[in-house]
N, C-alpha and C positions, 0 to 999 in steps of 0.2 A: 522358521524363526518366530518365536512368540513375540508379539508386540508388547511393549511395556504398558501400553494403554489398557491391556486386558486386566491389569491388577494395579493397585496403588504401589508405588515404589517408595522406599525409604532412602532419601537422597541426602548425601552429605556434601555441602558446598564448602570448599576451603578458600579463605580470603585473607591474605597475610596483612594487608593494610588497605582498608576501604572506608573512606568517609562517605556515608550514604547521601550527603547533600552536595558534594562536588567531586569531580574526577570521574572519568568514565567507568572505572572498575567498581567503585562504590555504588554508582547508579545501577550498574549491571547486576550486582548481587541483590540489591534491594528489590528491583523490579522482576528479575527472573525468578527469585524465590516466591514472590507473590503469585506470579502467573502459574508456576508449577503447582502450588497449593490449590489454586483455583481450578486446575484441571484434575484435582482429586488425589494428589500425591502428598507425601509427608516429607517436609524439608527441614533440615537443621543446618545451621551455619557454624563452622569452626573458624573462629576469627582471631586475628591479631588486633593491635590498636588501630584507630581509636575505637571507642564504644560504637557498635553497629546497631542502629535503631531500625528494627524491622517490625512488621506487624506481630501482634501478640500470639498468633497461632504458629509462629515460626520460632523454633528454639535457636538460641545463640549460645555457643560455648566459647567463652573468651579465654584463650590460652594465655598463660603468664608471659610477660616480656618486660624488658627495661623501658620500652617506649622512649628511646633517646631522641626521637624526632618530634616529641610533643611540642607544639608551638608555644605553649604556656611555660615550658621549662626545657628548651632545646639543649641537647648535648650535656645534660646534667651529669654530675659525678655520682655514680652509684655508691651505695653504702658497702662497707666491707662484707656485711652479711649477704648482700645480694651477689657480690662477686665470688663468694664461696661456691656458688652453683656453677658448674663447668660451662653450661650453655650461656649463662649470663656473662661469664668472663670472656668467652669467645665473641659474643655480641659486642661487648664494650671494647675489646681489642680491635675488632673490625672497624667500628666507628672511629676509634681513636687514631687509626692509621688511614683515615680518609676513604674507607670502603663503605659499601652498603650491604651489610650482612643480614638484613631482615628476612629476605626470602629464604636464605639457607637455614637460618635458625628457626624460623617459623615451620619450615618443612620437617625438621627433626622433631620439633615439639608435636606437630600434627601426627607424625608417624607413631610417636610414643603413646599419644592419646588413642589413636585408632587401633594400635596393637592390642590394647586392653578393651576396646569398645567396638571391634569389627562386627560383632553380632547385631549391632543396632542398625546397620545400613546395608543396602543392596548395591549401592554404587557411590563412588567418590568423584566429585567434579572440582578440579583445581582451577582457581582463577589466576592463572599466569604467575604463580610463584615458581613453578618448574624447578623445585628444589630436589636435592638428592633424597629427601624424605619422601617426595612423591614417587620417585623411582622405587623406593622400598615399599610404599603403600600398595602399588599396583601388583605386588606379589601376593598380597593377602585379600585384596578386594578389586573388583572391576573399577578401573580408573580412567578418566578422560580429563583433558585440560582444555581450557579456552586460552588462546593467544590472541589478544586484541590487535596488536601490530608488533612487528619486530623491533625490539629495543635497540637493535643495531642502528636504526635510523636516528634515534635520539643521540646515541653516542657519536655517530659520524658528524652530525650537525654541531654538537657541542665541541668536538675537537677542531672542526673547521673554523669555528668562531673565536678560538683562543689565540693569543698573540705571543706567548712565551713557552719555552719547553717545560717550565715548572707547572704552569697551568695545564698544559697538555697532559703531563704526567698525572696530575690530580684527577683530571677527567677520566683517563684510562683506568686509574685505580678505582674510582667510583663505579665505573661500569664493568669492573672485572667479574661481576656475577654473571655476565652474559655467557661466559664460557660454560658455567654450570647449566644454565638454561638450555643452551644448545645441546649439550650432551644428554640431558634428561629428556628433552623433547624428541630426540631421535629414537628413544626407546619406547615411545608411546605409539601403540598401533593405530590410535584414532585421536585426532585433534580437531576441536571446534574453533572456527574463526568467524569473523563477523562480516566479511566482504570478500569479493573475488580478488580485489587488489591486495588485501592483507594476505590471502592465501598464496598468491604469486610471490609476494615479497618475502614472506616467512619461509616458503619452500626454497627460495634462492639463498637467502642469508643463513638459514639454519641447515641447509642441505637435507631437506626432508621431501620424499616423493609427494607429488600433488595428490595422489590417490588416497593418502592418509587423512586428508582434510575433509571436514563437513562444514558447510557454510550455514550459519544461523544468524541472519542480520539482527541487530538490536531492535528493540521496540522503542517507542516514544510514549511517555506517560501522558496520554491524552486526557486523563481524568484531571490532572493538575495543569497541564499546558494546553490552553485553549484560548480562543479569541475573547476579548472583552469589549463588545460593541459600545458599552456605556462610556468608555474612556476614549477621548478624541486623540488621534495621532497628532504629534507636534511636528510642524514643518522643520526640516533640516536636522532632525534629531536622529542620531545614529547610535546603535548599540552593538557592543561586542562583549562576549561572555567569558573572556579569559584574559586575565591580567598577568599571566605568568611571564617571568623574565626569560624563560627558556626559548632558545631560537626556534624550536619546533613550532611554536604557536603563532609566529609571524606578526606579533603585535608591532614590532619595529616598523614594518612596512606600512601598516595602517596609520600609525602616528605620522609617518612621513607624508602620507596622502592627505591626512587631516590638515597638516601644516600648509600644504599647497592649496587645498580647496578653501581654507579659511580666508585666503586673500580676496576671494570674490563672493563667498557665501557665509552667512552667519551660522555656521554649523556648530553643533555641540555633540561631543562623543561621550556616551555613557559606558564606562568600563565596569562590568559587574565583577567585583573582586578588589583586591588590594595588592599592588606590587611590593616587592621587598623594599624596605626603607633604604634609601640611597643606592638602590640597585640600578641596573642598566636602564630600566624603563623610566624611573623617576628622573634619571640624569638626562635621558633623551628628551623628555617633555620640557625640561628646563632649557636644554640647548636649542630646541625648536621654538621656544617662546610661545607655547600654546597652553600654558597653565590655565588660562581663562576659558579654554575650549574643552577641557577634559574634566569629567567628574568620575572619581573612583568611588564605588558604592560601599566597598568593604563587603563582608559576608552578609547576605540577605536571605530571608526565607523564601520558599517557593511562591507564596502568594504575592510578595513584593516583586519577585522575579517576573511573574506574569504581568503585573501592572507596568513594569518597566518595558516589557515587550509591547504592551498595548499602546504606550505613548510614543514608541519609536516609529520613525518613517521607514527605516531600513535596518536590517541586521547584517553584520559582516562577519564572515568566518575567514580570517586571514592566514590560517595555518599553512605551514610549508608541507606538512604531512599529517594525515589522520588515517587510522585504521578503520574508522567508521565515520564519526562526526556527529555525536549527540547534539552539540549546540546548533547545528544546521537543522536537524529534525525538530528540536524543541521550538526554534523560531518559526519554522514552517507550520507546526501545530497551532501556533498562536496567530497564524495568517499574516505574519510579517514578511514582506518581500525580502529575499535573501540574495546577497552577493557573496559568493564563496570562491576560494581558489579551487583549482583542479588537483590539489595535492592529495596523493593517496587515494582513498576510497570516497572522497567527497562527491565526485560526479555520480557515484552509485546512489547516494542519498538524495542529492539535489535534483538529478535528472534534468528535465527541461522545465522545471518549476522554479528556476532561479537563474541568475547570471553567473557564469563561471569565468574566472580570469586565471592566468598563470600564477603559480606560487612565486613569492619573493619578487613581485613586480609592482612597484609603487605606481607607475604611470597607468597601468591597467586598472588598478583600484581607483585612481582619480577619475578616469574616464567612466567607469561603471557607476560610481557614486554620483557623479554629475548627471548622468543619464536618468537614474532612478529618482533623484531629488527633483529634477526638472520635469518629470513625466508622471504625475500622481495617478493618472488613469492606468498606465502600464504597471506602476507599482502595485496598485490594487489587484490587477489581474495576476501578477506573480504571487501575491499573498494568497489569493484564493486557490491557485494551482498548487502551491506548496501544501496548504491545508488538506486538499483532496489527496495528494500523493501520500502523505503520512498515513491517512486513514485507510488507504488501499494497501499499502505495502509494509508499514512499520508499526505493527502492534506487538505488544509483549506476549499476547496469546500465540501469535504465529511464531515468535521466537522460541517460546516454550515447546511448542509442538515439534519444531525442527530439532530442538535440543533433545527431546525425548526419542526421536528417531535415531540420533547418534547413540544415546544410551542403549537402545536395543542392540545395536551392533557391538558395542563395547562389552555388554554383558554376555552376549552369545559367544563372542570370541574368547572371553576370559574363561567361561565354563567349558568351552570346547577344548582349550589347550591345557587347562588345569585339571580336567577330569582324569581319574586313574585309567590306565589302559591295561587290557587283559594281555 
C-alpha cells in the first residue's frame, strides 16, 4: 500500500456549518486544513454557512444556501425567487416544520459540485454531515468522514430534560436527521473519530463495527493558546468557555456550584460567550441570585480569550458529555489548572493533569473548586502538568499525520474495489 506521504494529495474537506472561532467542528476544519497544508498537501474546503475564514493558501468554495440560522436574521422568510429552486424550497420547508435540514441539503449540493469537479481531488473528507450526498460522493471519489461524537447523546439529553409531550415531539423532529446519519455512516468503510470513548459510543449507537474506526485525536492550537506570565492570576476567578443553554454542556450544574461556593468565598465566574436571551441559563442565574457573581463576555477574539485564561485561577469544563473536549485542551495549553467532568472523552484529554469529577454532580464541583481555590501551589502544579500534556499528546501535526494514515487506507480500498476486473 503506497503511503499518501509519498506525494502531495489534493484533499477536499466538506463542512456543512463551521464557525472557525467557536464550536468544535469549525475549529477542527480550520486547524486540520492548516496542518495538512504544512505537511505538503493541497487542501480545499467546500463549505456551508457562515463564511469560513482560513489561511490564504487554503481554497474555500462556499456553496449556496438560504442560511436560515444566521444569528443576524434567524428564520427569515426567503424570497419567491429563492424558493423557486427545489433545494431551497426543501430547506425552507424543513426549517418551517421544526427540522434541521442543513446536513441533508448541504450534502446534495456538495454532491452536485463534486460530480462536476471530481477531477480536482484525490480524496473527500466529510466533517460529520453524513448526508445522503456523501453516500453518493463515495461512489465517485475515495471518501471518509469524521464523527466527533454520536449526536444521539445530544438528542437523548434534550428529550430527557423536556417536560411536555409537545416539546418532546419538537426535539424528536429537530433530531430526525440522525436517522440519515446512521444509515450513511454504516455504508462508509472507514470513519475517523477523535477519541476511544467516541469510537465506542458511535459504534454502539450507530451499529458500526469497531474495526471501521481510526482514531485521530484533535490538536490544540498552541500558537494562539499559551501562558501569559506577564498577567497575574486573580484569586477566586473561575472561567468556563461555553455558555450554551443545551443540557449537554452542563453549565446548569456549574451555576449551582457557584451559588453554593459564593456563600463563603467571593468567587467570580467568567463565562466566555452569551446565553440565549431569557433562555434557561439567564433564568437560572436570576433564580439563584448570583447575577453579581457572573460575567458573560459575549463573543471575543482569540487574543482576549487567552487573556481571560491568564487571569483565571481555574478553568471548569462541566460538560455532561464530550467527544473530545477542546475547551479542556485550550485551558491546559494556557497552563490554567483544570477541573473537568469525566463525561465522554474528557478523561482522555485531561488525564492526570487535572481534577476529574462525575458529570451532572454539583456537590463534586463544589468540592473540587474549593480545593483548587484554597491550594494555589497545587493549582500551579496542575497548570504546569496540563501544559506539558498538551505539548506531548495533542498537536495538530500529530492529528494530521494520523488523518493521512486513514486517507491511505480509504484510497487503497476505493481503488481496489472500483478497479475493473478481468
